[in-house]
C-alpha positions in Angstrom: -17.6 -3.1 -4.4 -17.7 -3.8 -0.7 -15.4 -1.0 0.4 -17.6 1.6 -1.3 -20.8 0.2 0.3 -19.0 0.2 3.7 -17.9 3.8 3.2 -21.4 5.0 2.2 -22.8 3.3 5.3 -20.2 4.9 7.6 -20.9 8.4 6.0 -24.6 8.0 6.5 -24.1 7.0 10.2 -21.7 9.9 10.8 -24.2 12.2 9.1 -27.0 11.1 11.4 -24.8 11.6 14.4 -23.6 15.1 13.4 -27.1 16.3 12.3 -28.4 15.6 15.7 -25.7 17.6 17.6 -26.6 20.9 19.3 -24.8 23.9 17.5 -22.4 24.5 20.3 -21.2 20.9 20.4 -19.5 21.2 17.1 -16.5 23.2 18.6 -16.7 21.7 22.1 -13.7 19.5 23.1 -14.5 15.7 23.0 -13.0 12.8 25.0 -10.6 12.0 22.1 -7.4 14.0 22.6 -9.7 17.0 23.5 -10.4 17.2 19.7 -13.6 19.0 18.7 -16.1 17.2 16.5 -15.0 19.7 13.8 -11.4 18.7 14.2 -12.4 14.9 14.0 -14.5 15.4 10.8 -11.6 17.4 9.2 -9.3 14.6 10.1 -11.6 12.0 8.6 -12.0 14.1 5.4 -8.2 14.3 4.9 -8.0 10.5 5.4 -10.8 10.1 2.9 -8.8 12.2 0.3 -5.6 10.1 1.0 -7.6 6.9 0.5 -9.1 8.2 -2.7 -5.7 9.1 -4.1 -4.5 5.6 -3.0 -7.4 3.9 -4.8 -6.4 5.7 -7.9 -3.0 4.1 -7.9 0.6 4.6 -6.7 1.3 7.6 -8.8 -1.8 9.4 -7.9 -1.1 8.8 -4.1 2.5 9.9 -4.6 1.3 13.1 -6.3 -1.2 13.8 -3.5 1.4 13.2 -0.9 4.0 15.4 -2.6 1.4 18.2 -2.9 0.4 18.0 0.7 4.1 18.1 1.7 4.7 21.3 -0.2 1.5 23.0 1.3 2.4 21.7 4.8 6.0 23.1 4.3 4.3 26.5 3.7 2.7 26.3 7.1 -0.7 25.0 6.1 -2.6 22.3 8.0 -4.0 19.3 6.4 -7.4 21.1 6.5 -6.2 24.3 5.1 -4.3 22.5 2.2 
């Protein structure tokens, strides 16, 4: 499946980029909305979880979304949830 191959390639590229970062850079603001690399990776991870749920079908995505809404209503962020 091409999407799976593309995703694996993207993950490998991201890993190479992050593995070469100095320790202090992980929490330093970037040029993207002043997000830190950690913020960006957490955002990407949450997006991957949404994509996985979506790939599992409409019902799986609806369940994921509903569970996230409950946790967000409790004050949790996407990362904490």
